[in-house]
C-alpha positions as CSV (number, residue, x, y, z in Angstrom):
1,M,0.0,0.0,0.0
2,A,2.8,2.4,-0.9
3,R,0.4,4.9,-2.3
4,W,-0.7,5.8,1.2
5,T,2.8,6.8,2.2
6,V,3.4,9.3,-0.4
7,I,4.2,12.8,1.3
8,V,1.9,15.5,0.0
9,T,3.0,19.2,0.5
10,R,0.2,21.7,0.4
11,G,1.7,24.6,2.2
12,P,3.2,25.6,5.5
13,S,0.0,25.3,7.3
14,D,-0.7,21.8,6.2
15,R,1.0,19.3,8.5
16,S,-0.7,16.1,7.2
17,D,1.7,13.3,6.1
18,T,-0.4,11.3,3.8
19,P,-3.3,11.8,1.3
20,I,-5.6,10.2,3.7
21,D,-4.6,12.4,6.7
22,S,-4.9,15.6,4.5
23,A,-8.4,14.7,3.2
24,L,-9.8,13.9,6.6
25,S,-8.0,16.5,8.8
26,N,-9.0,20.1,8.9
27,D,-7.0,21.2,12.0
28,H,-4.7,23.3,10.0
29,L,-7.6,25.4,8.6
30,T,-8.7,26.7,12.0
31,R,-5.5,28.8,12.1
32,D,-6.5,30.7,8.9
33,L,-10.3,30.1,8.7
34,G,-11.3,33.5,7.8
35,R,-8.9,34.1,5.0
36,R,-9.7,30.6,3.6
37,T,-13.5,31.4,3.8
38,A,-13.2,34.7,2.2
39,S,-11.0,33.5,-0.6
40,G,-13.5,30.5,-0.9
41,G,-16.2,33.0,-1.4
42,I,-14.5,35.0,-4.1
43,I,-13.5,31.8,-6.0
44,A,-17.0,30.4,-5.6
45,L,-18.7,33.8,-6.9
46,C,-16.2,34.0,-9.8
47,A,-16.9,30.4,-10.7
48,Q,-20.5,30.8,-10.4
49,A,-20.5,33.8,-12.6
50,L,-18.8,31.8,-15.3
51,I,-21.3,28.9,-14.7
52,L,-24.2,31.5,-15.0
53,L,-23.0,32.8,-18.3
54,T,-22.6,29.3,-19.6
55,Q,-26.1,28.2,-18.3
56,V,-27.7,31.3,-19.8
57,G,-26.0,30.8,-23.1
58,Y,-27.1,27.2,-23.0
59,M,-30.5,27.9,-22.2
60,A,-30.8,30.6,-24.8
61,L,-29.5,28.0,-27.4
62,M,-31.6,25.2,-26.4
63,A,-34.8,27.3,-26.2
64,R,-34.3,27.9,-29.9
65,L,-33.4,24.4,-30.8
66,L,-36.1,22.7,-28.8
67,Q,-39.9,23.2,-28.1
68,P,-41.5,23.9,-24.7
69,D,-42.9,20.4,-24.7
70,D,-39.4,19.0,-24.7
71,F,-38.5,20.9,-21.5
72,G,-41.8,19.9,-20.1
73,L,-41.3,16.2,-20.7
74,V,-37.9,16.3,-19.0
75,A,-39.2,18.2,-16.1
76,M,-42.0,15.6,-15.7
77,A,-39.5,12.7,-15.6
78,A,-37.1,14.7,-13.3
79,S,-39.8,15.2,-10.9
80,A,-39.9,11.4,-10.4
81,T,-36.1,10.8,-10.4
82,A,-35.5,13.8,-8.1
83,F,-38.2,12.4,-5.8
84,V,-36.2,9.1,-5.3
85,G,-32.7,10.7,-5.8
86,V,-33.1,13.1,-2.9
87,F,-32.6,10.0,-0.6
88,A,-29.4,8.8,-2.4
89,D,-27.1,11.0,-0.3
90,L,-29.0,10.5,3.0
91,G,-27.6,13.7,4.3
92,L,-24.4,11.9,4.9
93,S,-22.3,14.5,2.8
94,M,-23.4,17.1,5.3
95,V,-22.4,15.0,8.1
96,T,-18.8,15.0,6.7
97,I,-18.8,18.7,6.2
98,Q,-20.5,19.5,9.5
99,R,-18.7,17.3,12.0
100,K,-15.8,18.8,14.0
101,E,-13.9,15.6,13.6
102,V,-14.2,12.5,11.3
103,D,-12.0,9.5,10.9
104,H,-11.3,7.2,7.9
105,D,-13.5,4.4,9.2
106,T,-16.6,6.7,9.6
107,V,-16.2,8.3,6.1
108,S,-15.7,4.8,4.6
109,A,-18.9,3.6,6.3
110,L,-20.7,6.6,4.9
111,F,-19.4,6.0,1.5
112,F,-20.6,2.5,1.3
113,V,-24.0,3.5,2.8
114,N,-24.2,6.2,0.0
115,L,-23.3,3.6,-2.6
116,G,-25.6,0.9,-1.5
117,V,-28.6,3.3,-1.2
118,G,-27.7,4.9,-4.6
119,F,-27.8,1.6,-6.4
120,A,-30.9,0.4,-4.5
121,L,-32.9,3.5,-5.5
122,M,-32.2,3.2,-9.3
123,P,-34.5,0.2,-9.7
124,L,-36.9,1.7,-7.4
125,T,-37.1,4.7,-9.7
126,W,-37.7,2.4,-12.6
127,L,-40.8,1.0,-10.8
128,M,-42.1,4.4,-10.5
129,A,-42.0,5.0,-14.4
130,P,-45.4,3.4,-15.1
131,V,-46.9,5.5,-12.3
132,A,-45.5,8.7,-13.8
133,T,-46.6,7.7,-17.2
134,W,-50.2,7.3,-16.0
135,L,-50.1,10.4,-14.0
136,F,-48.9,12.6,-16.9
137,N,-50.7,10.6,-19.5
138,D,-47.5,10.6,-21.9
139,S,-45.6,7.3,-22.7
140,R,-42.5,9.3,-23.4
141,V,-41.9,10.0,-19.8
142,F,-41.5,6.2,-19.1
143,H,-38.3,5.9,-21.2
144,L,-36.8,9.2,-20.0
145,I,-37.2,8.0,-16.2
146,L,-35.3,4.8,-17.1
147,V,-32.5,6.8,-18.4
148,L,-32.4,9.7,-16.0
149,A,-32.4,7.3,-13.0
150,V,-28.9,6.1,-14.0
151,A,-27.6,9.4,-12.6
152,I,-28.6,8.6,-9.0
153,P,-25.9,5.8,-8.3
154,I,-23.4,7.8,-10.4
155,T,-23.8,10.9,-8.1
156,A,-23.8,8.9,-4.9
157,T,-20.5,7.3,-5.8
158,G,-18.9,10.8,-5.6
159,A,-20.7,12.2,-2.7
160,Q,-18.1,11.6,0.0
161,H,-15.3,12.7,-2.1
162,K,-17.1,16.0,-2.8
163,A,-17.7,16.5,0.8
164,L,-14.1,16.0,1.7
165,L,-13.3,18.7,-0.8
166,V,-15.7,21.0,0.9
167,R,-14.4,20.1,4.4
168,N,-10.9,21.0,3.5
169,M,-12.1,24.2,1.6
170,R,-10.4,23.2,-1.6
171,W,-12.6,25.7,-3.4
172,M,-10.6,25.9,-6.6
173,S,-10.8,22.1,-7.1
174,L,-14.5,22.1,-6.4
175,Q,-15.4,24.9,-8.9
176,A,-13.1,23.3,-11.5
177,V,-15.2,20.1,-11.3
178,N,-18.5,21.9,-11.4
179,L,-17.6,24.1,-14.4
180,G,-15.8,21.3,-16.3
181,S,-18.8,18.9,-15.8
182,L,-21.4,21.5,-16.8
183,L,-19.4,22.3,-19.9
184,C,-19.0,18.7,-21.0
185,G,-22.8,18.0,-20.3
186,F,-23.9,21.2,-22.2
187,A,-21.6,20.2,-25.2
188,V,-23.2,16.9,-25.4
189,G,-26.7,18.3,-25.1
190,I,-26.1,21.0,-27.8
191,A,-24.4,18.5,-30.2
192,M,-27.4,16.0,-29.9
193,A,-30.1,18.7,-30.3
194,W,-28.3,20.5,-33.2
195,G,-26.6,17.8,-35.0
196,W,-28.9,14.8,-34.6
197,D,-32.1,16.5,-33.7
198,C,-32.7,14.3,-30.6
199,R,-35.0,16.8,-29.0
200,Y,-35.7,15.9,-25.3
201,W,-33.1,13.1,-25.3
202,S,-30.5,15.8,-25.6
203,L,-31.4,17.3,-22.3
204,A,-31.3,13.8,-20.6
205,A,-27.9,13.1,-22.1
206,A,-26.5,16.5,-20.9
207,T,-27.8,15.5,-17.3
208,L,-26.1,12.1,-17.4
209,T,-22.7,13.6,-18.9
210,T,-22.7,16.2,-16.2
211,A,-23.2,13.6,-13.3
212,S,-20.6,11.2,-14.7
213,V,-17.9,13.9,-15.4
214,G,-18.5,15.4,-12.0
215,T,-18.1,12.1,-10.1
216,V,-14.8,11.3,-12.1
217,G,-13.4,14.7,-11.4
218,Q,-14.1,14.5,-7.6
219,W,-12.4,11.0,-7.4
220,M,-9.4,12.5,-9.2
221,L,-9.0,15.6,-7.0
222,S,-9.7,13.9,-3.7
223,P,-6.8,11.6,-2.4
224,W,-9.1,9.7,-0.1
225,R,-10.1,6.1,-1.0
226,P,-12.6,3.9,0.8
227,T,-11.5,0.7,2.7
228,K,-13.2,-2.0,4.5
229,V,-15.0,-0.7,7.6
230,A,-13.6,-2.1,10.8
231,N,-16.2,-0.5,13.3
232,W,-19.7,0.8,12.3
233,K,-20.1,2.3,15.8
234,N,-19.2,5.9,15.0
235,A,-21.2,5.8,11.9
236,R,-24.5,5.2,13.4
237,S,-24.8,8.7,15.0
238,A,-23.6,10.2,11.8
239,I,-26.2,8.4,10.0
240,N,-28.8,9.5,12.3
241,F,-27.9,13.2,11.6
242,G,-27.9,12.4,7.9
243,I,-31.3,11.0,8.0
244,H,-32.8,14.1,9.6
245,Y,-30.9,16.3,7.1
246,S,-32.1,14.1,4.3
247,G,-35.7,14.4,5.5
248,S,-35.5,18.2,5.3
249,Q,-34.0,17.9,1.9
250,F,-36.9,15.7,0.9
251,T,-39.4,18.0,2.1
252,N,-37.6,20.8,0.2
253,Y,-37.9,18.7,-2.9
254,I,-41.8,18.6,-2.2
255,N,-41.5,22.4,-2.2
256,R,-39.4,22.5,-5.3
257,Q,-41.2,19.8,-7.3
258,S,-44.8,19.6,-6.3
259,D,-45.5,22.7,-8.4
260,N,-44.1,20.9,-11.5
261,V,-46.2,17.8,-10.9
262,L,-49.4,19.7,-10.4
263,I,-48.9,21.8,-13.5
264,G,-47.9,18.9,-15.6
265,W,-50.9,16.9,-14.4
266,K,-53.3,19.8,-14.8
267,S,-52.1,21.6,-17.8
268,G,-49.7,19.3,-19.7
269,P,-46.1,19.6,-20.8
270,G,-46.4,22.9,-22.8
271,E,-47.6,25.0,-19.8
272,L,-44.9,23.3,-17.6
273,G,-42.3,24.1,-20.1
274,F,-43.1,27.7,-19.7
275,Y,-43.0,27.4,-16.0
276,T,-39.7,25.6,-15.7
277,R,-38.0,28.0,-18.0
278,A,-39.1,31.1,-15.8
279,Y,-38.2,29.1,-12.7
280,S,-34.7,28.5,-14.0
281,L,-34.2,32.3,-14.5
282,F,-35.9,32.9,-11.1
283,M,-33.2,30.7,-9.4
284,L,-30.3,32.6,-10.9
285,P,-29.7,34.9,-8.0
286,I,-29.7,31.9,-5.5
287,T,-27.3,30.1,-7.8
288,L,-25.1,33.0,-8.5
289,V,-24.5,34.4,-5.0
290,S,-26.4,33.0,-2.0
291,G,-25.7,29.3,-3.0
292,P,-21.7,29.8,-3.4
293,I,-21.6,31.9,-0.2
294,G,-23.7,29.3,1.7
295,S,-21.4,26.5,0.5
296,V,-18.5,28.3,2.2
297,I,-20.3,29.7,5.1
298,I,-21.8,26.5,6.5
299,P,-18.3,24.7,6.9
300,M,-17.0,27.9,8.5
301,L,-19.9,28.2,10.9
302,S,-19.5,24.5,11.8
303,R,-16.0,25.0,12.7
304,L,-17.1,27.9,15.1
305,Q,-20.0,26.0,16.6
306,T,-17.9,25.7,20.0
307,Q,-17.4,29.5,19.9
308,P,-21.1,30.8,20.1
309,D,-20.3,34.5,20.2
310,K,-18.0,34.3,17.2
311,W,-20.4,32.2,15.5
312,A,-23.2,34.8,15.9
313,R,-21.2,37.6,14.8
314,T,-19.8,35.6,11.7
315,Y,-23.4,34.5,11.0
316,L,-24.8,38.1,10.9
317,S,-22.0,39.4,8.9
318,A,-22.4,36.8,6.3
319,M,-26.0,37.4,6.1
320,R,-25.6,41.1,5.5
321,L,-23.0,40.6,2.8
322,T,-25.2,38.0,1.0
323,L,-28.2,40.4,1.1
324,M,-26.1,43.3,-0.1
325,M,-25.0,41.4,-3.2
326,N,-28.4,39.6,-3.8
327,T,-30.9,42.5,-3.4
328,I,-29.6,44.4,-6.5
329,L,-30.2,41.1,-8.4
330,C,-33.5,40.5,-7.1
331,I,-34.7,44.1,-7.9
332,L,-33.2,43.9,-11.5
333,I,-35.0,40.5,-12.2
334,T,-38.3,41.7,-10.8
335,I,-38.4,44.9,-12.8
336,N,-37.0,43.4,-16.0
337,A,-38.7,40.0,-15.8
338,E,-40.6,40.1,-19.3
339,Q,-37.7,41.8,-21.1
340,I,-35.1,39.2,-19.7
341,V,-37.3,36.3,-21.0
342,A,-37.8,37.8,-24.4
343,L,-34.0,38.5,-24.6
344,V,-32.9,35.1,-23.4
345,Y,-35.6,32.8,-24.9
346,G,-37.2,34.8,-27.6
347,E,-40.6,36.2,-28.2
348,N,-42.3,32.7,-28.3
349,W,-41.7,32.4,-24.5
350,S,-43.6,35.6,-23.5
351,K,-45.8,33.5,-21.1
352,S,-42.6,32.6,-19.2
353,G,-42.1,36.4,-18.8
354,T,-45.4,36.8,-16.9
355,I,-44.7,33.8,-14.7
356,L,-41.2,35.1,-13.9
357,M,-42.5,38.5,-12.9
358,V,-44.9,36.9,-10.4
359,L,-42.2,34.4,-9.0
360,S,-39.6,37.2,-8.7
361,L,-41.7,39.0,-6.1
362,S,-40.5,36.4,-3.6
363,L,-36.8,36.3,-4.7
364,I,-35.5,38.2,-1.7
365,T,-37.5,36.0,0.9
366,S,-36.5,32.7,-0.8
367,I,-32.9,33.9,-0.5
368,S,-33.4,35.0,3.0
369,G,-35.0,31.7,4.0
370,Q,-31.7,30.0,3.4
371,F,-30.3,31.9,6.5
372,G,-32.3,29.8,8.9
373,G,-30.8,26.7,7.3
374,W,-27.3,28.0,7.9
375,A,-28.0,28.3,11.6
376,L,-29.6,25.0,12.2
377,I,-27.2,23.0,10.1
378,S,-24.0,24.4,11.2
379,V,-24.9,23.6,14.9
380,G,-26.2,20.1,14.1
381,R,-30.0,20.8,14.6
382,A,-31.0,18.9,11.5
383,R,-34.0,17.3,13.3
384,E,-35.4,20.7,13.9
385,L,-34.9,21.8,10.2
386,F,-36.7,18.6,9.2
387,V,-39.8,19.4,11.4
388,F,-40.0,22.8,10.0
389,S,-39.7,21.5,6.6
390,I,-42.6,19.1,7.1
391,F,-45.0,21.7,8.1
392,S,-44.0,24.3,5.5
393,S,-44.1,21.7,2.7
394,A,-47.5,20.6,3.7
395,I,-48.8,24.2,3.6
396,R,-47.2,25.1,0.3
397,F,-48.5,21.9,-1.4
398,A,-52.0,22.9,-0.3
399,A,-51.5,26.3,-1.6
400,F,-50.3,25.0,-4.9
401,L,-53.2,22.5,-5.1
402,F,-55.7,25.5,-4.7
403,A,-53.8,27.8,-7.2
404,V,-53.2,25.3,-10.0
405,Q,-56.7,25.8,-11.3
406,W,-55.3,29.2,-12.5
407,G,-52.4,27.6,-14.3
408,A,-48.7,28.2,-13.9
409,S,-49.2,31.9,-13.0
410,G,-51.5,30.9,-10.1
411,V,-48.9,28.4,-8.9
412,A,-46.2,31.2,-9.1
413,L,-48.3,33.5,-7.1
414,A,-48.8,30.8,-4.4
415,W,-45.1,30.2,-4.3
416,S,-44.5,34.1,-3.5
417,I,-47.0,34.4,-1.0
418,T,-46.0,31.4,1.0
419,S,-42.4,32.5,0.8
420,W,-43.1,35.8,2.5
421,V,-44.7,33.9,5.3
422,F,-42.3,31.1,5.9
423,T,-39.1,33.2,5.9
424,P,-39.7,35.2,9.2
425,V,-41.2,32.0,10.8
426,L,-38.0,30.0,10.0
427,W,-35.8,32.8,11.3
428,L,-37.7,32.9,14.7
429,Y,-37.5,29.0,14.7
430,A,-33.7,28.9,14.0
431,T,-32.7,31.6,16.5
432,R,-34.0,29.6,19.4
433,D,-31.4,28.6,22.1
434,T,-28.6,30.4,20.3
435,K,-26.7,33.6,20.7
436,L,-28.8,35.2,17.9
437,R,-32.1,36.9,18.5
438,F,-34.9,37.1,16.0
439,R,-34.7,40.9,16.1
440,D,-31.0,40.6,15.2
441,L,-31.9,39.1,11.9
442,V,-34.8,41.5,11.3
443,K,-32.4,44.5,12.0
444,A,-29.7,43.0,9.6
445,A,-32.2,42.5,6.8
446,A,-34.4,45.6,7.1
447,P,-32.3,48.0,4.9
448,F,-32.3,45.5,2.1
449,F,-35.9,44.6,2.2
450,C,-36.9,48.2,2.4
451,A,-34.7,48.9,-0.6
452,Y,-36.2,46.1,-2.6
453,L,-39.8,47.0,-1.9
454,A,-39.1,50.7,-2.5
455,V,-37.4,50.4,-5.9
456,V,-39.7,47.9,-7.2
457,A,-42.7,50.1,-6.3
458,L,-41.0,53.1,-7.7
459,F,-40.6,51.4,-11.1
460,H,-44.1,49.9,-11.1
461,Y,-46.1,52.9,-10.1
462,S,-44.0,55.4,-12.1
463,G,-44.6,53.5,-15.3
464,I,-40.8,53.3,-16.1
465,S,-40.8,49.5,-16.1
466,F,-42.8,46.6,-17.7
467,G,-41.7,47.7,-21.2
468,L,-43.1,51.3,-21.2
469,S,-39.7,53.0,-21.3
470,S,-38.7,51.2,-24.4
471,D,-41.9,52.2,-26.2
472,I,-41.7,55.9,-25.2
473,L,-38.0,56.3,-26.0
474,S,-38.0,53.9,-28.9
475,L,-35.2,51.8,-27.3
476,P,-33.8,48.8,-29.3
477,A,-34.3,45.3,-27.9
478,G,-32.8,44.9,-24.6
479,G,-32.6,48.8,-24.2
480,N,-35.2,48.7,-21.6
481,I,-33.1,46.2,-19.5
482,V,-30.1,48.5,-19.8
483,L,-32.1,51.6,-18.8
484,N,-34.0,50.0,-15.8
485,S,-30.8,48.5,-14.7
486,S,-28.7,51.7,-14.8
487,I,-31.3,53.6,-12.8
488,T,-31.6,50.8,-10.4
489,I,-27.9,50.4,-9.9
490,A,-27.5,54.1,-9.3
491,I,-30.3,54.3,-6.7
492,Y,-29.0,51.2,-4.9
493,A,-25.4,52.6,-4.8
494,I,-26.5,55.9,-3.3
495,F,-29.3,54.8,-1.0
496,V,-28.0,51.2,0.1
497,V,-24.3,50.6,-0.5
498,A,-23.1,54.0,0.3
499,P,-24.7,54.3,3.8
500,Y,-23.6,50.7,4.5
501,R,-20.1,51.4,3.4
502,F,-19.7,54.8,5.3
503,A,-21.3,53.5,8.4
504,G,-18.4,51.1,8.6
505,S,-20.7,48.0,8.4
506,M,-19.3,46.6,5.3
507,L,-15.7,47.0,6.3
508,G,-16.6,45.6,9.7
509,D,-18.3,42.4,8.2
510,M,-15.3,41.8,5.8
511,R,-12.8,42.4,8.6
512,L,-14.5,39.7,10.7
513,F,-13.3,37.3,8.2
514,L,-10.0,38.7,7.7
515,D,-8.8,40.2,11.0
516,K,-6.1,37.9,12.5
517,D,-6.4,39.7,15.9
518,E,-10.2,38.9,16.1
519,R,-9.5,35.3,15.4
520,Q,-6.9,35.1,18.0
521,R,-9.0,37.0,20.6
522,T,-11.9,34.6,20.2
């Protein structure tokens, strides 16, 4: 086993002697946790910007090569595969990330559980194919589910390797895998749609390619390899945490997919295609900013769970910085929704513009709801997150069921209304028994929520937005977006960013990550 004795040199702060040690130990990170988190956030944001540009270009091209029905069919099949696939990880990746200490035996046990569950769920998904075919009344869904289910064990195979990369804050490696796998998947999808006219199969092939390349990349970049498990005792408590976290992920799946199921059942693949394309654009701020920040903040907060005062200060700083970057994106998408859809997808997708405009009213609350998850996950309260997710998912499903009679736009409105209700409730729930208070979160978020509501109301009631300015000023296609965005950025910079900057809040939040004296003091 000579390969385990190779000396790996990562830098002056890394004292691990073997690849296994360097993959499992993160003691060296605590001495420079703030700088690594800050650099990880920058890397994640830059990589996510590249991914965003790639995704927008891919969606724009595929929207012109395929029909709404093609996207709707894949969304129908994905609702079934995602339903089962959410259990493939069992939350065990988050166990590896969140725990203060892990050993090789425990991670090996989690790997084999992931692998076994992944391969068991694939045939279970195949058994669901006839049910989905009957529900959606379309035989094409059957074969799509059979193919897409293969991605479940593929993804499960790399779950622990990816978690170890996150645990060790190897952000550059992670983003290289993410971007590389997406590019490969998109290339295959475009080639099949353009060169061979494979229609919806091109979307399925892109999904499988992305999953396969991602897993291979994770294995290549992580030096850890599983071995036979000597003792399963430590793995039991880890699996218990993972099951609760997985339960919350499943209920979030109900939140994210029940709308697709109901629209597809009630209105068919065409209406669902319009909805899914609008939802993809709706998710961009979450994908671009809050997602990457959350991916680096949760490991950092997990390392600080034994220092509650520092944990609370870091949490609020991360919350403010995330809102500062995201609020402007939320405003821009809300006031330019219809024009963005026309520019990205073309004039044939105008119905998606209306849906996006309604969905975008909840952008800032959907993003802010994630802050509650940061608090609960980082201190190991996965069970409480699961309980909250059960109740919120049940209420939202009932709202969707009532609203689906008005089509995709009605479902979008139900999403927005429930999002404004759930976010403050989750904040109140997550701050119990912590150094945080509910009013701390409200105080931190208030300037950004007020800015969002004020600017959106200004554009709406002044008649500047919703396409009027381009008609009045005879602007070319896309000119309305540029005009609205310029005005919005100027207003946001003057009334939100500048006061935040000059009050010292921005520098204080950034210093919390970078100030060595603060780290030593705490």
